[in-house]
BAFI-3210 file (N, C-alpha, C; in Angstrom, 3 decimals, decimal comma, padded with zeros to 6 digits):
// residues 248
n [1|2|3|4|5|6|7|8|9|10|11|12|13|14|15|16|17|18|19|20|21|22|23|24|25|26|27|28|29|30|31|32|33|34|35|36|37|38|39|40|41|42|43|44|45|46|47|48|49|50|51|52|53|54|55|56|57|58|59|60|61|62|63|64|65|66|67|68|69|70|71|72|73|74|75|76|77|78|79|80|81|82|83|84|85|86|87|88|89|90|91|92|93|94|95|96|97|98|99|100|101|102|103|104|105|106|107|108|109|110|111|112|113|114|115|116|117|118|119|120|121|122|123|124|125|126|127|128|129|130|131|132|133|134|135|136|137|138|139|140|141|142|143|144|145|146|147|148|149|150|151|152|153|154|155|156|157|158|159|160|161|162|163|164|165|166|167|168|169|170|171|172|173|174|175|176|177|178|179|180|181|182|183|184|185|186|187|188|189|190|191|192|193|194|195|196|197|198|199|200|201|202|203|204|205|206|207|208|209|210|211|212|213|214|215|216|217|218|219|220|221|222|223|224|225|226|227|228|229|230|231|232|233|234|235|236|237|238|239|240|241|242|243|244|245|246|247|248]
n.u [000,857|000,715|001,913|000,000|000,566|002,193|000,949|001,960|002,997|003,568|006,370|005,965|003,241|003,712|004,535|002,276|001,088|000,384|002,704|003,365|005,240|007,177|007,653|010,813|014,359|014,765|012,500|011,047|011,145|008,445|007,793|005,721|003,550|001,266|001,491|003,188|004,713|006,582|009,185|011,610|010,872|009,815|012,166|013,505|011,838|012,276|014,995|014,804|013,440|015,372|017,354|016,018|015,601|017,990|019,929|022,151|022,471|024,282|025,221|024,962|023,152|020,654|017,212|016,123|013,923|011,792|011,812|011,048|008,447|007,263|007,500|005,822|003,401|002,445|002,828|002,502|003,911|004,156|004,334|006,761|008,502|008,164|009,351|012,031|012,692|012,641|014,633|017,772|019,941|019,109|018,628|021,159|022,674|021,430|019,612|021,010|023,258|022,695|021,095|017,759|016,476|017,921|017,440|014,680|014,618|015,897|014,001|011,603|012,387|012,983|010,738|008,341|009,096|009,853|011,404|011,826|009,533|010,119|011,744|009,764|008,324|010,304|010,618|008,058|007,812|010,015|009,206|007,337|009,024|010,341|008,287|006,703|008,599|010,941|009,645|006,937|007,025|007,770|005,547|003,529|004,306|004,007|001,327|000,163|-001,924|-000,694|001,264|-000,325|-001,907|-000,062|001,545|000,311|-000,466|001,078|003,150|006,553|008,199|009,431|011,543|009,752|008,712|011,176|012,151|012,298|009,966|011,350|012,995|015,392|017,179|016,655|018,977|019,724|018,362|020,154|022,535|022,001|021,486|023,738|024,606|025,948|026,091|027,598|029,101|029,651|030,964|033,362|034,215|034,594|036,661|036,658|035,693|039,210|041,964|045,160|048,449|051,268|053,450|054,578|052,258|052,587|052,327|050,093|049,122|045,912|044,090|042,960|044,633|047,088|050,193|050,715|052,350|054,596|053,789|054,489|055,163|056,691|059,270|060,042|061,760|064,209|064,694|064,987|067,330|069,326|069,782|069,274|070,430|069,986|069,851|072,644|072,992|073,458|076,144|076,172|076,272|073,962|075,132|077,452|076,819|076,950|074,912|074,763|076,219|075,080|072,452|070,870|071,568|069,461]
n.v [-001,192|002,089|005,220|008,152|011,280|013,694|016,765|019,955|023,361|026,359|028,488|031,246|033,256|034,236|032,498|031,410|033,300|034,480|035,483|038,681|039,494|041,509|040,463|039,090|038,393|036,650|035,177|031,955|029,663|028,095|024,780|022,821|020,216|021,052|023,005|022,158|022,064|021,016|018,518|019,372|021,002|019,211|017,953|020,001|020,186|017,708|017,957|020,039|018,743|016,872|018,646|019,756|017,588|015,995|017,942|017,792|015,599|012,901|010,914|008,265|008,475|008,958|008,189|006,306|004,727|005,867|008,387|007,706|006,806|009,178|010,826|009,532|009,885|008,079|008,293|010,831|014,083|014,194|011,467|010,981|012,506|011,083|008,651|009,495|010,254|007,814|006,447|004,683|006,421|008,705|007,441|006,417|008,734|010,596|009,462|007,273|008,519|010,354|011,524|010,803|013,226|015,067|013,970|014,324|017,120|017,553|016,367|017,791|020,327|019,819|018,521|019,750|022,344|024,317|025,478|023,596|024,148|024,131|022,439|020,761|019,935|018,462|016,327|015,198|014,285|012,602|010,520|009,385|008,416|006,460|004,686|004,139|003,836|004,712|004,887|005,164|007,640|009,388|009,058|010,127|012,814|013,548|013,105|014,937|017,722|020,183|019,809|019,096|021,369|023,318|022,279|020,121|017,543|017,990|019,882|020,689|020,542|023,469|025,944|027,765|031,154|032,570|035,149|037,148|038,943|041,173|041,918|040,673|037,818|034,338|031,695|029,187|025,876|023,766|024,857|025,629|023,144|020,872|017,908|015,845|015,037|016,638|014,767|012,745|014,275|014,832|012,205|011,365|012,966|015,631|019,100|019,812|021,831|022,233|023,257|024,190|025,601|027,087|029,199|032,718|034,491|037,075|040,266|041,399|043,910|045,850|045,817|046,469|048,255|051,785|054,527|056,313|055,205|054,602|052,004|050,951|051,847|050,746|048,497|049,537|051,573|050,071|048,702|050,607|050,898|051,849|054,460|056,684|059,778|061,052|061,663|065,025|066,557|069,140|071,701|073,874|075,888|076,586|078,076|081,015|083,418|086,081|086,397|084,475|085,244|086,797|090,074|092,930]
n.w [000,000|-000,985|000,284|000,497|-001,231|000,670|002,037|000,952|000,838|-001,073|-000,284|-000,501|-001,765|-004,243|-006,227|-007,256|-008,770|-011,968|-014,483|-015,999|-017,935|-020,180|-023,488|-024,422|-024,808|-022,712|-022,437|-022,603|-025,373|-026,841|-027,619|-029,472|-030,625|-031,812|-033,726|-035,774|-038,926|-040,673|-041,215|-040,189|-038,081|-036,220|-035,624|-034,264|-032,057|-030,812|-030,175|-028,338|-026,286|-025,490|-024,550|-022,385|-020,615|-020,550|-020,767|-022,498|-025,202|-026,246|-029,147|-028,397|-026,367|-027,346|-027,851|-030,132|-030,829|-029,401|-030,604|-033,199|-032,775|-031,864|-034,119|-035,903|-034,726|-032,868|-030,147|-027,608|-026,822|-024,082|-023,434|-024,646|-023,089|-020,728|-021,439|-021,775|-019,167|-017,910|-019,098|-019,680|-019,730|-018,248|-015,849|-015,097|-015,019|-013,350|-011,428|-010,219|-009,225|-007,280|-004,262|-003,009|-002,458|-004,007|-006,523|-006,712|-006,810|-009,288|-011,058|-010,602|-011,444|-014,159|-015,239|-014,247|-014,629|-012,787|-009,722|-006,673|-004,004|-001,207|001,568|002,490|000,250|-001,062|000,746|000,640|-002,055|-002,086|-000,465|-002,143|-004,143|-002,636|-001,998|-004,332|-006,250|-008,889|-011,433|-010,700|-009,405|-011,513|-013,168|-011,535|-011,466|-014,195|-014,516|-012,908|-011,940|-012,195|-014,167|-016,402|-016,733|-017,466|-019,541|-020,823|-023,233|-025,475|-025,385|-024,925|-021,831|-020,107|-018,547|-016,399|-015,641|-016,074|-015,812|-013,000|-010,828|-009,856|-011,868|-012,158|-013,445|-013,261|-012,692|-015,149|-014,821|-015,154|-014,330|-011,706|-010,498|-010,790|-012,697|-011,261|-007,832|-004,909|-003,490|-005,410|-007,298|-005,983|-005,717|-008,333|-008,980|-009,895|-009,894|-010,065|-009,153|-010,233|-009,561|-011,375|-010,529|-007,456|-006,090|-005,638|-002,627|-001,975|-000,806|000,154|-001,709|-000,118|002,097|001,131|001,172|000,924|-000,778|001,270|003,628|007,023|007,811|005,787|006,212|008,532|008,887|007,970|009,831|012,154|011,584|011,905|014,582|018,026|019,836|021,474|023,434|025,147|028,632|029,932|031,648|032,941|035,274|036,845|038,323|037,058|034,827|032,837|033,010|032,234|029,907|028,273|027,762|025,096|023,794|023,674]
ca.u [000,000|001,545|001,545|-000,417|001,474|002,007|000,591|002,995|002,546|004,677|006,869|005,269|002,123|004,098|004,707|000,974|000,599|000,862|003,577|002,974|006,489|007,263|008,429|012,198|015,275|014,712|011,280|011,311|010,489|007,526|007,778|004,487|003,162|000,029|001,742|004,306|004,381|007,619|009,989|012,659|010,294|009,750|013,546|013,778|011,091|012,974|016,217|014,402|013,125|016,647|018,015|015,295|015,738|019,392|020,755|022,836|022,361|025,234|024,604|024,627|022,080|019,382|016,217|015,654|012,593|010,832|011,759|010,259|007,044|006,781|007,379|004,672|002,176|001,977|002,884|002,459|005,126|004,204|004,863|008,178|009,191|008,143|010,361|013,363|012,926|012,805|015,674|019,004|020,802|018,637|018,792|022,578|023,280|020,773|019,024|022,005|024,363|022,195|020,147|016,357|016,144|018,506|016,732|013,385|014,882|016,137|012,787|010,653|012,877|012,954|009,408|007,350|009,578|010,031|012,216|011,033|009,095|010,824|012,120|008,555|008,011|011,320|010,312|006,822|008,088|010,980|008,422|006,756|010,101|010,640|007,158|006,255|009,721|011,261|008,616|005,725|007,246|007,710|004,155|002,756|004,637|003,435|-000,136|-000,300|-002,693|000,227|001,876|-001,337|-002,378|000,982|002,154|-000,618|000,091|001,788|004,157|007,776|008,385|010,467|011,679|008,767|009,078|012,625|012,417|011,656|009,283|012,297|013,756|016,559|016,952|017,066|019,947|019,146|018,342|021,334|023,595|021,616|021,580|024,576|024,208|026,521|026,052|028,919|029,829|030,142|031,947|034,630|034,613|035,070|037,906|036,576|036,818|040,407|042,885|046,543|049,390|052,578|054,431|054,038|051,736|053,104|051,334|049,881|048,272|044,702|044,219|042,610|045,722|048,345|050,788|050,761|053,556|054,660|053,354|055,643|055,550|057,668|060,597|060,270|062,952|065,397|064,932|065,468|068,699|070,255|070,019|068,787|071,438|069,396|070,611|073,425|072,679|074,426|076,709|076,394|075,605|073,391|076,002|078,547|076,310|077,115|073,649|074,935|076,699|074,216|071,230|071,147|071,328|068,379]
ca.v [000,000|003,282|006,351|009,281|012,422|014,615|018,115|020,982|024,653|027,236|029,368|032,508|033,180|034,791|031,442|031,061|034,420|034,424|036,584|039,588|040,072|041,962|039,469|039,444|037,273|035,728|034,385|030,631|029,321|026,980|023,771|022,049|019,496|021,618|023,908|021,668|022,033|020,350|017,557|020,081|021,521|018,104|017,752|021,025|019,825|016,592|018,495|020,805|017,780|016,352|019,693|019,953|016,447|015,561|019,119|017,499|014,180|012,372|009,975|007,030|008,739|009,208|007,124|006,284|004,121|006,878|009,423|007,197|006,796|010,559|011,335|008,906|010,216|006,985|008,748|012,284|014,665|013,781|010,104|011,051|012,976|009,971|007,696|010,035|010,224|006,421|005,850|004,296|007,600|009,511|006,645|006,330|010,054|011,401|008,687|006,452|009,324|011,396|011,106|010,984|014,650|015,698|013,448|015,018|018,483|017,465|016,030|018,900|021,394|019,453|018,088|020,777|023,641|025,275|024,983|023,077|025,215|024,093|021,078|019,938|019,306|017,437|015,171|014,577|013,527|011,536|009,385|008,743|007,643|005,303|003,749|003,761|003,634|005,798|004,988|005,714|009,060|010,098|009,044|011,076|014,164|013,792|013,050|015,946|018,830|021,270|019,529|019,098|022,733|024,154|021,695|019,233|016,376|018,306|020,924|020,281|021,353|024,490|026,647|028,833|032,334|032,773|036,497|037,380|040,244|042,253|042,221|039,802|036,553|033,127|030,868|027,959|024,774|022,924|025,498|025,550|021,764|020,086|016,505|015,030|015,614|017,012|013,550|012,065|015,139|014,563|010,820|011,286|013,711|016,925|019,786|020,002|022,833|021,855|024,336|023,724|026,332|027,543|030,557|033,722|035,059|038,497|040,902|041,972|045,299|046,724|045,815|046,810|049,497|052,884|055,345|057,149|054,477|054,414|050,601|050,632|052,234|050,175|047,650|050,389|052,257|049,095|048,319|051,651|050,767|052,959|054,872|057,619|060,978|060,890|062,701|066,121|066,755|070,579|072,185|075,219|076,859|076,963|078,804|082,462|083,903|087,391|086,272|083,577|085,923|087,718|091,486|093,543]
ca.w [000,000|-001,094|001,123|-000,352|-001,254|001,774|001,638|001,084|000,331|-001,456|000,772|-000,701|-002,699|-005,545|-007,224|-007,821|-009,573|-013,340|-014,831|-017,070|-018,396|-021,564|-024,243|-024,687|-025,023|-021,589|-022,493|-023,195|-026,631|-026,632|-028,678|-029,365|-031,843|-032,344|-034,852|-036,569|-040,346|-041,466|-040,468|-039,448|-036,849|-035,265|-035,172|-033,246|-030,846|-030,172|-029,588|-027,155|-025,224|-024,983|-023,763|-021,143|-019,709|-020,437|-021,009|-023,763|-025,544|-027,219|-030,092|-027,669|-025,406|-028,015|-027,843|-031,516|-030,916|-028,956|-031,630|-034,323|-032,371|-031,809|-035,484|-036,564|-034,010|-032,015|-028,760|-027,452|-026,247|-022,667|-023,413|-025,014|-021,877|-019,794|-021,866|-021,505|-017,717|-017,489|-019,927|-018,990|-019,593|-017,123|-014,632|-014,730|-014,842|-012,335|-010,332|-009,525|-008,709|-006,385|-003,237|-003,417|-002,404|-005,181|-007,687|-006,743|-007,283|-010,726|-011,806|-010,511|-012,308|-015,570|-015,684|-013,929|-015,091|-011,691|-008,628|-005,559|-003,115|000,073|001,977|002,666|-001,036|-001,300|001,578|000,152|-003,274|-001,783|000,041|-003,324|-004,764|-001,796|-001,946|-005,674|-007,152|-009,823|-012,463|-010,096|-009,148|-012,786|-013,626|-010,727|-011,923|-015,512|-014,415|-011,953|-012,511|-012,536|-015,478|-017,456|-016,952|-018,067|-020,739|-021,506|-023,913|-026,714|-025,193|-024,241|-020,611|-020,136|-017,281|-016,308|-014,862|-016,190|-015,334|-011,727|-010,783|-009,562|-013,065|-012,240|-014,140|-012,571|-013,394|-015,712|-013,850|-015,274|-013,552|-010,299|-010,030|-011,698|-012,846|-010,201|-006,507|-004,400|-003,106|-006,608|-007,948|-005,333|-005,968|-009,701|-009,074|-010,572|-010,541|-009,268|-009,664|-009,973|-009,825|-011,807|-009,732|-006,185|-006,266|-004,728|-001,715|-002,203|000,182|-000,431|-002,118|000,997|003,048|000,466|001,657|-000,013|-000,707|002,464|004,815|007,918|007,930|004,762|006,683|009,863|008,882|007,827|011,096|013,133|011,257|012,360|016,009|018,844|020,820|022,422|023,810|026,367|029,650|030,024|033,002|033,136|036,474|036,711|039,013|036,176|033,676|032,854|032,468|031,657|028,515|027,475|027,365|023,993|024,038|022,894]
c.u [000,885|001,004|001,128|000,572|001,162|001,680|001,767|002,468|003,745|005,096|006,200|004,130|002,503|004,205|003,388|000,417|001,199|001,677|003,030|004,224|006,377|008,101|009,824|013,037|015,188|013,461|011,548|010,550|009,680|007,564|006,562|004,200|001,875|000,264|002,950|003,873|005,392|008,393|011,105|012,138|010,142|011,143|013,907|013,053|011,788|014,259|015,900|014,066|014,398|017,354|017,333|015,565|017,203|020,367|021,572|022,779|023,405|024,506|024,185|023,484|020,705|018,501|015,543|014,242|011,521|010,704|010,893|008,773|006,461|006,587|006,145|003,353|001,636|001,982|002,842|003,799|005,260|004,725|006,350|009,005|009,242|009,221|011,772|013,689|013,135|013,905|016,900|019,931|020,394|018,809|020,240|023,181|022,674|020,289|020,083|023,087|023,914|021,281|018,723|015,964|016,685|017,809|015,363|013,566|015,101|014,820|011,760|011,094|012,705|011,554|008,361|007,804|009,717|010,925|011,304|010,690|009,950|011,192|010,909|008,173|009,031|010,993|009,083|007,079|009,098|010,278|007,769|007,806|010,368|009,525|006,732|007,391|009,902|010,167|007,320|005,845|007,148|006,278|003,302|003,053|003,946|001,913|-000,697|-001,056|-001,774|000,862|000,841|-001,824|-001,349|001,502|001,214|000,082|001,070|002,910|005,352|007,942|009,541|010,496|010,735|009,283|010,587|013,026|011,622|010,947|010,222|013,100|014,989|016,183|017,434|018,118|019,248|019,289|019,575|022,533|023,273|021,843|022,431|024,204|024,699|026,444|027,477|029,748|030,437|031,105|033,319|035,136|035,165|036,316|037,824|035,567|037,981|041,315|044,291|047,440|050,718|053,704|053,758|053,516|052,310|051,969|051,247|048,935|047,022|044,890|043,929|043,746|047,060|048,857|050,837|052,045|053,489|054,192|054,564|056,086|056,579|059,098|060,911|061,542|064,230|065,723|065,460|066,906|069,719|070,610|069,577|069,826|070,865|070,303|071,336|073,077|073,801|074,851|077,070|075,590|075,072|074,254|077,115|078,095|076,481|075,898|073,799|075,351|075,831|072,942|071,529|070,792|070,216|068,770]
c.v [001,232|004,396|007,506|010,436|013,365|016,011|019,057|022,247|025,474|028,124|030,731|032,294|033,662|033,722|031,040|032,144|034,329|035,679|037,400|040,298|040,513|040,953|039,983|038,199|036,238|034,857|033,045|030,447|028,053|026,076|022,880|021,369|020,050|022,456|023,478|021,526|021,266|019,391|018,232|020,646|020,420|017,757|018,758|020,714|018,696|017,074|019,301|019,878|017,182|017,389|019,871|018,829|016,075|016,728|018,946|015,993|013,826|011,365|008,685|007,222|008,859|007,966|007,083|005,725|005,127|007,999|008,976|007,191|008,207|011,130|010,781|009,177|009,114|007,361|010,269|012,773|014,264|012,358|010,084|011,522|011,863|008,950|008,187|009,982|008,810|005,710|005,494|005,496|008,429|008,754|006,640|007,691|010,847|010,568|007,933|007,275|010,428|010,780|011,325|012,460|015,377|015,234|014,106|016,442|018,505|017,292|017,155|020,042|021,054|019,125|019,173|022,174|024,696|024,650|024,456|024,221|025,279|022,639|020,175|019,243|018,229|016,167|014,434|013,729|012,418|010,308|008,642|007,901|006,360|004,258|003,251|003,489|004,816|005,981|005,575|007,197|009,870|010,153|010,033|012,516|014,483|013,764|014,105|017,056|019,975|021,042|019,648|020,519|023,574|023,603|020,771|018,039|016,733|019,336|020,348|021,136|022,336|025,195|027,835|029,968|032,525|034,139|036,728|038,734|041,406|042,662|041,366|038,490|035,395|032,396|029,672|026,807|023,893|023,524|025,448|024,150|020,963|018,616|015,654|015,771|015,873|015,786|012,870|012,945|014,946|013,161|010,645|012,123|014,999|017,781|019,926|021,009|022,422|023,002|023,727|024,409|026,760|028,964|031,500|034,252|036,556|039,032|041,437|043,443|046,243|046,837|046,189|048,155|050,526|053,671|056,272|056,468|054,235|052,957|050,199|050,920|051,635|049,343|048,474|051,092|051,304|048,690|049,356|051,522|052,012|053,265|055,817|058,820|060,735|061,991|063,740|066,327|068,216|071,026|073,581|076,279|077,343|077,758|080,299|083,080|085,274|087,323|085,389|084,261|086,893|089,144|091,989|094,964]
c.w [000,000|-000,212|000,225|-000,227|-000,108|001,250|001,882|000,436|-000,088|-000,296|000,700|-001,691|-004,096|-006,617|-007,860|-008,745|-010,967|-013,656|-015,994|-017,601|-019,847|-022,338|-024,567|-024,881|-023,914|-021,595|-023,163|-024,505|-026,442|-027,862|-028,464|-030,699|-032,443|-033,596|-035,678|-038,029|-041,176|-040,574|-039,683|-038,138|-035,802|-034,769|-034,088|-031,948|-030,098|-029,507|-028,333|-025,989|-024,633|-024,123|-022,415|-020,152|-019,493|-020,392|-022,278|-023,984|-026,586|-028,133|-029,393|-026,685|-026,055|-028,006|-029,217|-031,642|-030,485|-029,989|-032,805|-033,986|-032,337|-033,211|-036,192|-035,848|-033,125|-030,532|-028,753|-026,898|-024,783|-022,537|-023,759|-023,816|-020,837|-020,148|-021,600|-020,010|-017,195|-018,277|-019,089|-018,775|-018,389|-015,808|-014,173|-014,402|-013,702|-011,141|-009,543|-008,845|-007,777|-005,329|-003,750|-003,417|-003,635|-006,461|-007,824|-007,262|-008,788|-011,488|-011,754|-011,422|-013,780|-016,067|-015,443|-014,320|-014,025|-010,639|-007,523|-004,607|-001,855|000,375|002,148|001,361|-001,376|-000,520|001,048|-001,090|-003,033|-001,220|-001,118|-004,035|-003,977|-001,828|-003,334|-006,640|-008,101|-010,866|-011,901|-009,818|-010,441|-013,308|-012,848|-011,137|-013,250|-015,500|-013,473|-012,679|-012,939|-013,903|-016,597|-017,747|-017,695|-019,385|-021,504|-022,129|-025,028|-026,562|-024,452|-022,989|-020,774|-018,787|-017,255|-015,423|-014,861|-015,668|-014,059|-011,727|-010,519|-010,790|-013,224|-012,907|-013,289|-013,388|-014,024|-014,735|-013,956|-014,556|-012,068|-009,737|-011,003|-011,659|-011,684|-008,873|-006,011|-004,040|-004,333|-007,393|-007,317|-005,596|-007,381|-009,939|-009,850|-009,825|-009,563|-009,959|-009,267|-010,394|-010,235|-011,053|-008,441|-006,331|-005,224|-003,849|-001,949|-001,152|-000,508|-000,757|-000,965|002,011|002,420|000,974|000,546|000,183|000,505|003,720|005,722|008,037|006,885|005,220|008,049|009,900|008,760|009,139|012,153|012,860|011,717|013,835|016,758|019,929|021,867|022,692|025,136|027,365|029,749|031,493|033,235|034,345|036,243|037,377|038,109|034,964|033,861|032,192|031,793|030,200|027,651|026,996|026,230|024,342|023,146|022,528]
res [m|s|i|p|l|l|e|y|a|p|t|t|q|n|s|r|i|k|g|y|e|v|p|g|d|e|q|p|r|v|f|s|t|d|n|l|l|s|s|s|q|i|d|n|l|i|e|a|a|y|r|q|i|f|f|h|a|f|a|s|d|r|e|r|f|l|e|s|q|l|r|s|g|q|i|t|v|r|d|f|i|r|g|l|c|l|s|n|t|f|t|n|s|f|y|n|l|n|s|n|y|k|f|v|t|h|c|v|q|k|v|l|g|r|d|v|y|n|d|a|e|k|i|a|w|s|i|v|v|a|t|k|g|r|a|g|f|i|n|d|l|l|n|s|d|e|y|l|e|n|f|g|d|n|i|v|p|f|q|r|r|r|v|l|p|s|g|a|s|e|l|p|f|n|i|q|s|p|r|y|d|e|y|y|r|g|k|l|g|f|p|k|i|t|w|s|v|t|p|r|s|s|r|p|v|a|q|a|t|k|a|g|d|p|s|m|f|a|e|m|a|q|s|l|g|y|r|g|n|q|p|q|s|i|s|a|l|n|l|d|y|q|n|l|v|p|r|r]
***
């Protein structure tokens, strides 16, 4: 018996408000089978699906059978996305090399086109992964009301709300969430920086000495040695005040 999806809520209400951004370069391009007129356009749609799910697909990563079914109209775009998420490439590159929380983050970003709301959503979907398995989790995402309302059966998922209300742009999901988790990045040995020579130590700009700084002459002054003034052995009784005082 599977555990039902736990309830979770967005951290803020802004994520539920539709955007009214002015169209520009940051707006995502929508790929849909509703307006395809040529074979080159279906090729662009397939490439967009690979970029969304795999970020980049090598020749060995491509699912030729799924592509053939999509071209002939035997399956929908939603079925094609389902096949990519359950493929060996996605399993080996994302599912096997990450924790359930990280895998949930990847799938929500790639399938639903948004970032996870909070840790409560990660926990809720992670329970689905643990009880229904990877295939059950992917099916629940693709059958959710959120996916059907935004993408339906014929639209390739994309990153929604690329431009924030403040005018700033969100980073692409492939930069926010790299394919390999921190543990596996260290295990695979990248990224590492190797130095062929010993780097010179430098002082920060804020601490760099300026011209005329007394600290620049401290070593020179110490090298001269400190002798001081010798005490004078002149008695006040031996002073000739009449001749020492200048005449006016």
